Structures are given as C-alpha cells and as structure tokens.
N, C-alpha and C positions, 0 to 999 in steps of 0.2 A: 503492500501499500503505500502512496505516495503524497497523500494527503496532509496537507500543511499546516501551521500554526493559525486559528483562527483570528481576524485581524475586528475586534470589537469595539463600539463606540466610535466610528470612524463619520465625518461628515460629507457632506458632497466636494468640499474641498480637498478632501484630506483621504478620502477613500483608498483603498488598494493596497498591497504589499509586493516590494519590488519582486518582480517573479522572474525566471530568462523563459526560453523556451523548452515546454515539456518535451522531455527524450522519449516518452511512450509513444510520439509519434512515428517511431521508427522501432517500436517492438511488436511482438504477438503477430509475424510472416505468418506462421501456419493458420492463424485465423484467415489470412485475407487469402490464401490459393483455392479457397473455395467459391471467390466470386470473380474467378477468372480476369481480372482486370492488370493490366501490362502495371510492370513496376509498381502494382498495389501492395508491397512489402513496408514501403514507405508511406502508406498513407492510412495505418490503423491507427485510430483513434483510441489513446490510453482514457477510459474513464474515472482512472483515478488518479490522475495526476492534476492536481488542482489547487489552486490557492483558496482559502474562504475569508470574505468581507463582509464587512455589515454598511450598507449605504442608507442614508435618511431620504427619502423621494418625496417630495411635496406632489398631491395629485393637483390637477384643475382646479379642484376646489379649494385648493389651499391647505389641504387634512396631510400632515405629514405620515409619512408609513417606515417603517424601520424595514428595512428588504438585507436578511444574510442569505448570499450567494455563493454559489461555486464560480471559478475565475479561470478557464483554460485557456493556454496560447499552443498554438499548434503550427510548428516552423516554418510548415508547407503546406499547403494543400493540393501541391502536383509534386508528382516524382522526380521532376526535370526541372525544377523552377530556374527561370532567365535571370531573377532576380529575388531570392525569399526574403529580403526586406520588404519586398509588397504581397509577395505572391504566399501571405500567409494568413491566419485569421486567428480570431477569438472568439471563445464560447462563455457567456454569462449565464447560469441557471440558478433561478429562485430555490432555494429550501427552506424558508421561514420566513414570513410575513406577519409582521405585528403580532409576534412570539407563535404563530400557528403554524405546524407544517407543513410545509408543500408538496406535494410530487407533480414534478412536471414530464413526468416520461413522457406524456403522451400530448404536450399542448404545444400551440403551432409556434413556429420559430420564424423570426422577427429576423431579416436576414438586412440592417441594415447598412447602406453603402454611404462612406464621409466624400464621394467622389465631388469636386468642384472644378470645371472650366478643363475637364477632361486632364489634369493634374494627375499626376502621381497619389496615392492615398496610402501610408502605412499607417500598420496598427501594431508593429514590431515593438515599439517602447512602449505599448501603453500598460497600462497595472492594475486596471478596472473600469467599468463604468463612469462614464461622465454625466454628471445628473445635469449639467445646464446644457441648454440647449441656446439656437439662435435666439439672442434677444434677451438671454438672462430667463429663460421659461426653462421649465422641468423639459430635459430633452426625451424625445420620442423611445428612445432607448429606454429611458432608467422605467420610464411607465409601462412600458411595455413587462419588465421585468417586476415592478412592483402588481402588475395584474395578473403574474406568474407563468410569464412566457417565457421562452428560452430567446438569448437575443444573442444571433452572429455576427460580427463586425470584421468584413474581410475588407483585405489590403487589395490594389490592384495597380499595374504598371499604368503609365502615362505619360503623356504626349514629349515631356521635356527631357525626359530620360536618355541619358546618352551615355556612352563607352568610351573607352580610353583611344579608341580609333575614329572616334567622332561619327559612330552611327545610332542612330534612334532607334530605340527599343522598345520604347511604350505607344507607335504611334498606331492608327487602327490599323487591325482590328483587337488590337491587345488588350483593352481595358474590356470590353464584353467576354472575350475569351477565357481571361480569369475570372469575371465572376461567374463564368458558366462553370469553371471547372470548382469554384468553389462550392457552388451548388452539387455537384458531382462528388465532391469530398464527401460533404453532410449524406448525401444518399449512401452512397457507398458503404457508410457507416454507421445505416441504421441498427439499431439496437444496443449501437454501442455509445454515440453523440447522443446527449437528451434531448428530449422534444422529436413532436412525430414529423419523420421527416416529409411524409406527404401532404404536411400544410405549411410549407416554407411562405411567408411572406413577404417579398422585398421590398425596399422604400430607399428613396434619394430627393436630393432637389437638385433642381435645374441643370448641370450634367448627368446630374447622379440621378435626377429624374427621368432624364430621357433613358438612360441605361437600364434603370427599373423597368420602364415600358419595356424597352429592349429586351430584356431579360424575360418578362413574361409572353411575349408576342411571340419569341424564336424558341422558344423550348424545345427542345431534339431536333433542332433542323441540321439537317446533313451539313449546311452549307460550311458550319465551324468545325465538324471533324478533325480536317488536317492541322488545324490550329490546335486543337485541344489533344491532339497526337504526341505533337511536337512537343510541347510540355510535361508530358504524362501524365495528363488529367485521367482519373478514374474511368472505365469503362462503362458506364451507368447514365440514368436519366439526367437530365440539367432542364427538366421541364419545373417552374413552380406556379404554385397554387393561386396566389394573388400578388397582384404589381401594385404600392402605391407609388404614386409620383407627384411630384409639386413643381409646376414651372414645366413641365420636360419641354425642353429645346430640340425636338425630333426634326425628322424629314429635313436633315439638313441639306440638301439638294434644290429643296425647294424654298429653303426657308428667308433667301432674300427677298424673292417675289411677296411670299406671305407677307412681309414684313413691310414693304413698301404699301401693297392693298392695305394693311392695316394703318402703318401711323406713316405713309407717306406725304400726307399733308399737314403732319407734323414740324414745329421747328425743331431745330438743335437746340442743348441749354444757352445757347449766347444769342438766340433769337434767329440764326441764319436758318436759311432753308438749305437741301442738299439737292443736288444737280434735278433740275427737272428733268432731261432726255433719260437718265439714270433711273431713276424711279418713277417714271412713266412706261419706260418698256419693261423693268420687271413687274408692274402690276400688272400690265396687259399679259406678261407672259403666266401670271399665277393664273388668270382665267381659262386659258387652254390647260392648266394640270387641273386646276379643278374636276372640270368636264372627265378627266382619265380616273380622278379615284370613284366616280360613281357614289359619291356621298349620298345619302338619303336622310331624313329627318322628320318624323310623324307633322303634320300639320305644314311642311313646307316643299314635300316629296324631294327631287332631283337639288341638292345644294351647287349652287352656282354662284359665280363672280355679282351675279345681280342679285340673289335674296340671300346670301351670306350673312350679311352687315344683320337683315332681319333676324336671320336665324340667332346671332349670339343674343341681340339683345332681348331676344323673347324667351329663348331657351337660359341664358346664363346670365345677363347683365341686370335686366330688369329685375329679375328675383335675388340679383346680389342685393341690390341697391334695397329693393324691398325691405328684405331681412334687416338689412342694417339698419333703418331708419323705424323698422316698425319696434327694435329692442333700442332706442333711444328715450329718457324721457321727454315728456312733454313736450319743455322748452328749449331740449337740447334738439328737438327734431325738428320744432318750429324754427329754431335760429340756423341750422343746415340748410334748411330749406330756402331761407329769405337770403343765404349767401350762393344759395346754386339754383336762380330760378330756371336753370333748364331743366328740372324735373318737376314732372306735376304728380301731385300724391293725392288720391281719391279712395273714397270707400272708406278711410278710417279716422279723416278728419285730422287735421296740423295738430290740434291741441285736443283730439277725444282717446287718445290713450293709443292711438296707432293699430288696433285692431282688426285687422279686415284690410285694413289701408295696402295701395300697392304704387308704385313707382313706376313710371314711365316717361320717354326721353326719346330723342332723335339721337340717331347715329352721329350727326354731326355735331350734336350739341353734347355728349359723352368725348368725343374726339377734343372737343375744345378745352372741356373739363380737364380732360389728363394733361395736356400741356405737352410739354418739349417731351421728344423723342431720344430715347441713351445713342441710339448706335448713328453712323452716316449711312451712306449708302454707297456698295452692296455692304450689307451688314454682316455678313459670314465667311463668303468668300470674296474677299476683300480686295481688291486689283492691285496692293503693293505688298500680297501676302503677310501680312501683320498681323492677323487675326489667329485666336486660338485654333478654332479650325481649319486656317491651312495648315497650320503647323501637328495637326490631328492627322492630318492627308499627308505628311512626309514621307519620306521613305527613304532607307541605307541613310546614306550621310546629305541627305538633302533634308533640309529642317522643314520645309513649306511648299504645299503644292497648292496650284487651284484643283476644285473639284467639280468646277461648272463651267460650261460652255460658255457661257456669257463672259465669265470674268476673265477665264485664257483668251479668249476671242479678241476681248476689248484690249489686252495687252500685247497679244502676240500675233494678230490679224484673222483673218474668215476662214484660212484655211488650218487654223491648229486643231489639235484634237487631244484628247485629253489622253493621260498615260493607259497604257491599256489594263492596268492592274483596278486604274479608279471606280469605273462602273459595279466588279464585283464589291469591294470594299463597301462603296455607298450602300448596296444591300444589306450588310452584315452590320452597317451601323444603323439602320431605320428601324424600327418595327413598323411602319406603314408598309414597306415590301411585304413581311410575313401579315401581315391582315388583308391586303389588297391586291397584289402582283400573285403571289406564291400564297395561298391562303393556307394557315399551318393551324391545322388543329387541335395539337398538343401546346395550344399557348394557356396561358391562365387565363380563367373563365370570371373573374375577381377582379374589379378594376375602384382606385380609390385615386380621383383625378382632381388636383388642385391647382388656383393660379389665381394672383390680384389683378385688381382691373387696373392698376396704375403699372403693370411690370410690361414696361417697353424694352426688355432684354429680349423678348419675341414677340411675335404676333399673336393677339389672342387667337385667333382663328386656329392655330396649332392644334391647342388641348380641345377646342373644339370640334376640329375634324378627327382627331383621335378617339374623341367620346361619342361621335356621330355615328363612327364606322364601327365600334365595338358594339355599342348599342344596337346597330342594324343587325350587327351578327347574333345576338341574343345573349349577348354575355350580360353579367350584374356590373352594372357601372351606377357609381357615385362620384359627380362631379359637379363641383363647388368653385365660383369665382367668389375671391375676398372685396370685398369693396372697398375701393381705395388703395389696396394695399400695394404695396411695390413687390421686387423680387424678393425671392426664396419666403413668401409669407405661408406662416401655418397657425391658422388662428383659432382648430379644434384638433389637438392631438389627443385629447383623451378620445373625443369623438373616434379618430384611427385608429385607436387601443381596442375599444369596445365593439368596433366596425369588423376587427380580426376576430374577437370571441365570437360574433354574429354569422358570421359567414364560413367559419371552421366549423362552427356545432361544439366548441371546446366549453368544457364545465370543470375550473379548477377542481382539483381533487387536494382536500386537505384533512 
C-alpha cells in the first residue's frame, strides 16, 4: 500500500502536499495484457498510490463544505510520450464530504481541461484541486468534487512548444490527440481508476471549450488513430458521455467569415472601422458557408444569412436579456431599461416585479449596445500570420501558416494553394466536421453550451450553429447566453454540476 499521510485542516489556498508522480503507473503489467493494448504495461493505474488532502469548498449558495479527497498523479497517460510534462494527468476522488463517507466508485468523471489559446497546459506540478476559478469564484472542479464526482485534470501539448532543433511539436492536432489519449487511459483502467468511465463529462473554456466540443463530437473517429498510435495511447475507446463548452471558438476555417457577419459593423476599441472590403468579402462568404451546413431550427426552417440574426435574437439573446432583467430588483430593472432604451420590456411591468416580463429588441440595437469589437479583420487567419490560430497550424520548423484560401491568396496571389496537409488538419480540429460532413454516431449525446452576449472574441453565431446542429440531431442540448457577459464567463457553475448528475443518473452513495 502506498497511501500517504492525511493532510487535515487545509484551506483552499494551502490545500495539498508536495507529491511526485506515482510510480504505480508502470506497475502490474500482467494485469494489463488481458486488455491487448500496445504499450499497455506503462498505462496501468495504481489505485493505492495517492495523497489524501482536505479542501474547503464554498458552494454557489455560500455554504462551506469540507471535502477529504484522494489525489493521484499519473506520470503519463501514453506509453510513448513526446513530452510527459504535458502528457500527464491528475485524478481527485472524494472520500468524505462534511464528515460523511462517500463512495465514488460509480460517480461520473469530470474531465476538466485548463487549455487557453491552444497553449500548452501542464498539471505535472499540481499538488491538489484549486478551489478558486476565474474571477475568484469556486472552481468547477472543486464544485464537482464537493458533489461527490471524480475530477480528472489532463495536461496537453500546445502550439508554442518547440524543441532544441526548432521543431514545433504541439501544433495541430497534438492537443486533441492528447485529450483523446487521456480519455483512453481512463477507459483502459476501468475498474482501477475510480469513477464510472462510461460517464466522462468534459469541460473547457475558449480554446478549451472548442476542444471539449471536439472531444464530444469526434469520439472514436478513425481519423485520429495514426496520431494516437504514434504516442502509445491505449487501444480502446475515446468516446465521452457529455461535453461542457464555454465560449467554444470552433469552425476555425470559417471563423473569419462568421466574425464579420456578426461584428463587421462594430468599431475597434479605438473607434476605427476595419477594412470594409475585407469585412464585406468575408461576410458574403459566410452566407455561402451557411448554405452548406444545412442547419435548421424550429420556427425558422433552414438557417441562412437572412434569418440567422432573427434565430439568435429569439432563441438566445432575448431570452438571455429576459432572464437577466426578471432577476433584477424593480428599481434596478427600471434603471437598466432607462439606460438601454433599445430594449422593450413587456408583460411584466418595469416596476411590477418582472414576473412574466419579456425583453425584445432589434439586431442592430443589440450590436450598438455591445459596442467595440475585440479583433481586426481577418480575426483568426491573420494576413501577417500573427494570430494564435496561425501558430496552431504551424508545422515542423514553420511557426505559423495560413489555413484559409482567403488569407493565403490575399498575401500570395490568386494561384496560391493551401499546404496539402491543411484540409485534413482542419477536419481534425473542427467538431462541425464530425457533426455535418462526416456525421459521427459515437459522439456525446449530452451538451452544455454557454457564451456571453458581449463576447467579441468570436461570433455569437458559432455557438448558435453548434447548438442548432446538435438539437436537430436529437441530442440533449442545454444552451444559454449570459447577458452582458464577456469572454470566459460562467454564471451558473452549480447548475452545470447538477446537470452532470441529472444526465448521468448518478445518485451519490454515502
């Protein structure tokens, strides 16, 4: 047995003990052979190699809970890591909550990635769950732990990693391959790793949200198999049960078009307008792209450039404003409406408690309310190859490349052609490919999608398109836009944790 001393009385700021990577990851090779996975002797999880810590978690109602949990470090979730500092993961398992024993044997598993900007993400030096999330609120991981769920935090390679010879080894599709390998590690260790590996729920924000959606959409796709084999991933499924995606920046090859369709008329922060020719050309191209998606929504029929704004207004934006205004005290609601006359509030009365009230407004009024856009045009495949996404599609010793014909030909002429590997890599990085062009039957069937209405890091249509497609496929989709919130907002983390319990059917055993 390798259990270490219990650390009691720790707070969110001091929780955890300094622990190294568990040597048990390379133990018990004989148990592994029955699974038939290549390199699997390196991938056996040791359930006895953990440190035990205590964490104080404040729930969304302000109530503090004492959680005693086991913290496991896995040196690498693949047998042939390119960089184990990133291809490692941590597992946190609650054993007592407020003094009551908890059995997490069949609890859902929250796979929480910390990826931002497609940058490398490492958990190798973590010594426990971090209780504080963005803005100082309780982290999603801590809330899940306090709910009795198992929490897995995977690291992954990212676009800026470069070796001594100048080769970039974290560009596309390395990051999604690593997350898939982490899922395979968990499933390969079914019965050894705590939690129900059939109920893995991913989460992520921004690029991490895009990757969470991609993980959900592309489960068991054969497109990734050569990459997974190359790093010694377990030979098993990488399909997940559910995906949570906050402000997912997806469909990168069409993201410039979508951005101009949404924010093209909005000024930059200094008041200047973007190049109207570039913006107009990209906006026009988005209309053609929408036609190829074949998206439909109840009450709207086929979604096109002509009705997409109405769809977003009625399906997401007006309901978001309505929720926000209805929750305000009467005086605050009246003040907000007075300051924002583009909104019409009807049915509930400005000072009558707001019950039954409804917000309506025009698309143009909404755009004016949002104000400055964050990004220039093009926003993602920049003409000067300076965006994070240009770097994401770098290769070898080439740091950044164009991944759209529009930007490439703007710089290199009308006869220029994308590098031969780019189309396939775009498919590997885009969940919409697995939901439209090559419909994946093994995708996740439960989806949690969130976005701030003032998030100008991407087009508001991106999450709307994702939601519309999944809904039309018959998946369980919970989508909400946060009114007046910006990039990375998460205003209902407690509801997400409750949603995991609902869709997984989990009832904690205590």
